[in-house]
N, C-alpha and C positions, 0 to 999 in steps of 0.2 A: 283606444282598443288594446286589449292585452292579448298576446299570443302565449298560448301553452305549448312550449316545445319539449319533446319527451325523446329522450336518448336511452336505448337499452344496449348492453354490452356483454359479450361472451369473451372468454381467453381460453386458449388451448395451446399446450406446448405443441411444438412443431421444430423438427430438425430442418436444416438448411436444404437438404436433398428434397424433403417433403414440401418445403415452401417453395422451391422452384416447380414442383409438379403442379402445386395449387395456383400460383400465379400464371406459369406459362400454359398450364393447360387450361386454365380459366380464359386466357385471352384467346388461345386457338381455337376454342369451342365458342367463342363469341360471347362469354358469359362476364368476363370482367375488362373494363377498360381503366386507364390512368385517370386518376382523380384531377378533373381539369374543369374549366368553366368558372363560374362565380364561386361554387362549392370549393373547388381546388383553391382559388385565390384567397378566399377567407380562411381555408385551413392552413395554407402555407403561411398566411400573415400571423396567424395565432402560434402556429409552431415556431415560426422564425423569430417571435419575438419572446416567447415565454420558455421555449425548451432549447437545449444544447446536446447534441448526439456526436459521437465518434462516427457512427455509421447511422445515417438516418433512417426511419422506417420507410418501407415501401407500402404506398396505400393505393388501393384498387376501389372501384366502385361497381356494382352490379348494373349491368345495363344490357338492353337489347341490343340487337345489330342495327336496328334502326332508330335507336335513340329512346330514352325513357327507362324508368326501373324497370326490372322484371317482376320486382316483388311489389304486392299491394296489401294494403289493410283495408278491409270491407266491412261497412255496417249497412247491412241491406243493399241496396243499390248505390250507396254513397262510398266513394273511395277517399282516403286520407292520403295526403303526399307522405312518400316513403321513399328513403334511400337507405342502402345498405353498403357500408364501407368494409372492406377486408384489408387487413393490414398485415405485414409480416415485420416483426421486430428482430433485426439482427443481433441487438446487443443482448436479447433475453432468451432468443431461440424460442419465440412464441408467437402466436398469430391471434388477432382480436377482430371478432365481428361486431360491428358497430350499426344499429338500426335506428334511424332517426325519422321522427314523424312530428308533424305539426297540427294541433287542434285550436281552431279559433272561433270566436263567438263574437259577432258584432254588438250583441245586446248585453252591456254589463250587468243588468239586473237579473240575467239567467246564466250567470258564470258557473254556478253549481253544476250545470249539466255538463260543462267542459270537464270539470273535477270527475264526475262520475264515469265519463267516457275515458279519459286519461286511465283511470285505475281498472277499467275493465280491460283496456289495452295492455296494462302492466300484468293483469291475471292471465290473459290470452297468452303474451309473451312467456309466462311460466307454467303454460300447459293447460289451463282451463278451456274446456271445449264448449261449442254452443251446440245447443240442442235445436237451434230454429234453422238450420241448414244455411240456405242462401239468405234468408232474411236476418240472421244474426251477425254478430262480429265473427269473422272470419278471415282467413289469409288465402290469397291467391299468387301463385309462382308459375308463371308462363301461364299455361292453358288450364292448369289444374287448382282445384279450391282445396283447401284444408280447413278443418273444424276448429284448428286453433293456430295462433301466429306463431308458436314454437314449432308445430308440425311442418308449417311453411319453411321456416328459417331452418330446420334440420335438414329438410329436404335439399334446400340449398347447399347446406354445409356437407351433405353427403355427395353431392354432385361435384363440388369443389375438390373434396379430398378422395375421390374415386380412384384406386390405384396406390394410395398412400399406406392403406391397411392399418390405420390409427387405432390405438387402444385407447385415445382419450375422446371425450365428448363434451357437448356444450353443457358442463356441470358448474363451471365457476361464472356467475352472472352477476350484473349489478346495473342500476340504473341512475339516471340524472333527469330531473324533472326541472324545467326553467320556465318561470312566468316573467314573459318579458313586456314590459310597458316602456314608455318613452317620455315619462312625465319629470324624472328627477327627483321624486319624493322618496324619502328613506323608507325602504320596504318593511323595516323590522316593525314599524307601527301597524302596518297591515297584519302581520302574524300575530302581535299583541291584541289586536281586536278580536280576533277568531282564528286560533291556531288549527282548529279541527281539520279543515280541508286539506292543509300542509301536511299534516300527520297522515291523512288518509293517502295521499299520493307518496309520501315517503316510505309507506309501510304496506300500499297497495290494499288497504283495508276500506271495503266498500260501506262498512258501518260508521263511517266518520261522525255522521252527524248525530249519533248517539254516543260519542265519547265525551266523557267530561271534560270541558275546557282546561282544567288544571292538569289532567292526566296528559292530555296533548300537548300542552306547553312543557310539561316537564320531560316528556319523552324527546321532543324536539330538542331540548337542550339549549345552550347560547348559541348565538350566530356568530359567524365568521365573516369578515369583510374588510378589505383594504380600501374602500370608497364608502361614501355615504349612501350610494344608491344601491349597493350590492348586499345581501345577506343570504348566507349559504349554512344549512344544517346538515349534518350527517347522520345516518340511521344505518341500521345493518344491511338494509337494501341498497344503499346509495347515498345519493345527494339530492336535496331539494334546494332550489335556489331563486331568489328574486332579484332582478336585474331591471332598475329602471332608469339606466343610463339615457340621458337626452342630448339634443343637438349642442347646447351650451358645452357640456364636458368635451365632446368631440371638436368644437371650434376651439376651444381654450388649449387643448392638448396640440393641436395642429399649429397654433402660434407658437407654442413652446419648440415644437420640433423645427419649424421652418426657420427659426432664428439662429440656432447652432449648427443644425445639420441642412438647411437648405431646401427641405421637403418634409411633407407629411410622413407619419408612421402610420402604414395601412392598418396596422393593428387596432389603432383606437376608432376607426371607423367602422368595425365590424358590427353588422346587425345580422347574423347568420341564421338560417333556419334550424341549425344543429345547436341542440340545448347542451349547455356547458363549455361550448368552444371558447366563448368569450370568458376571460378570467382564469382559463386553464383548468377548470374543473373536470372536463373530460378526460385530459390527459392523465390528471391524477388517479381517476376511476380506472382508467385503462391500466396504469402502472401497478395498483393495488390488486386488481383481478389477475394480472399476469403473475405477480408474486405468489399469489394464493395458489394458481393453478400449477405453478412449477413446484410449490411446496407440496400441493398434494402429489404430484408424479413422483417427487422424491421420495415422499413416504411408502407409496406403493411399491416402488424399485427397492426399497430399504427392507421392506417386509419380505418381497420375493428372494432377495439375497440371504435374508435371515434363515428363511426356510431351508434354501439351498444348501446353507453352510451347515445347518443342523443334518441335512442328509448326506454330508460329505461330497457335495458336488462342486463345492466352491472352496478355493484356498482362502485363508485367513488374510492374505494381502490384498485379494479382491475386495473383501469387505472393507479394508483400511482404506482402498481407494474411493469406495462409496461415501465411507465416513467424512473423508476430506472434502468431497464435493458438497457436503451441508454447509461448508464455511462460505461457499459462494451464494448459496441461497439465502443464508442469514445475512451476509452483507449487503445483498439485493434488497432483503426485507428492511433494513434500516438505512438505506439509501435516502437521498433527500433531493427536492427541486430548489429551485430559487427561494430565498429566506421569506419572500412575501407570500408565498403559498405553501411552505413547509408545514405551517401550523395546520392549515386545511387537511392535508394529507396525513399527518399525524393523528388528526381527529377520526379521519375515516379509517385509518389503520385500526384505531381502537373500536370504532362501531361495528367494523365488519368482522372484527374477532380474529385478526392476524396474529394477535398475542397468544391466542389460544393454540392456534396451529404451530407458532415457534415453540410453545411449550410441549406440543406433541412430538415435534420433531427432535426437540432436546431430550425427551424421554427416550424415544426410539434410538437416537444417537448412543445414548448411555447404555442401553440394552445392547446394542452392537458392539460397542467396546468391551462389554463384559464376555459377551460370546466370542469375540475375536481373542481377548486375552485367555479365555478357557481354551479354545481351539488351538492357539498357540502353544499354550503351556503342555496340552496333550502332545502335540506335534514333536515338541522339544524333548519331552518325557520319552516318547517312543523312539526318537532318534538317540537318544542317550543310552537307553536299554540295547538297542541294536548295535551302538558303538561298543558298549561294555561286553556283550557277547562275542563280538568279532574280536575284541581285545584278548578276552580269556581264550577262546580258540587258538588265536596266534601264539599265545603263551604256552598252551599245552603243546602245539605242535612244534614249538621251538624246544621245548624240555624234552620231547621224544626224540627229536633228531639229536640232540645234543648227548643222550643216553646211548643212541645207535651209534654215533659217531665212536664214543668211549669203547663199547663193545666190539667193533670193528678193529680198533687199534690194538686190542688185547691179543 
């Protein structure tokens, strides 16, 4: 049986003070709890093996006081399993919201229905609303029903950030769809046989059946994978992944670890319900979305500063400080993960258009530099003029005093 794991993520810039309000406020109001249980163990195993942090992220999960998720994905009377993980990233001063759900079908001959439902969920998470009310695809948060999953998540976001007065919203988004089987077969063969459904999920295109196979194949491009049973494709929306890790691999890796280290590495046994957690694809998606959100924030701040500078409300030195902060953003945009997953991140950076954002930032920075130079030159010119006038006045006064002194002495 193949499971279809869908993970949808948003990134929002958030200061440390705002993060405290979100995490502590969410805890006090019974909305957020620590990421624990099997989900927490799997997440910790993946992060511990694949990531390295100076200050680790603080991850929480949306829960009812009595247990269970407060958020539901409903298709008529049927509910899909759903988790919402809220994370504060101290290294980036940003928050991510990660929604994870699983779509399963025991009948392999009808798997296309899974693809269609996954695409419908992706479209609902991007704001498409149902016209069928409770009979259609809708979201539930607490006791309230919403015509789209995006509206439900937005309501959660507003509850969590209440009192923070954020100017940022859920604009930077992306997804990871993972098809999980356990047969150990090379998954690239499956894509080669018919790339259309994978193209459909990578682009949330419900018309995938009518896309020419060669078009779908070219759009997906080459696959990435450091194991024979993994194939990942990057697109503008995120990552589509096929993972057929089987028990033979888990057992073999366990034997390797027990020899020199005396115990198994928990990461190799992960069979999580969170798409992209295995092999670090979800962490890559988080990083890219965070950097894009921070770049957006910098650009908006720069535009406001430029406007203020032109109206003489800000000094040139303030704009120079803002220009210097761009270096931090660009450095983060080019930072890398461990070598084995670095290539996938670079592909995702290209697919999601980060280069275009960097080019836009560079153009804005150049304009800021030009405006700063102009403002600085005007300031210096005005000061030189005033100094010249004061010098002339003092010279005239000195001459007059000298003449008066001569007259008095006569």
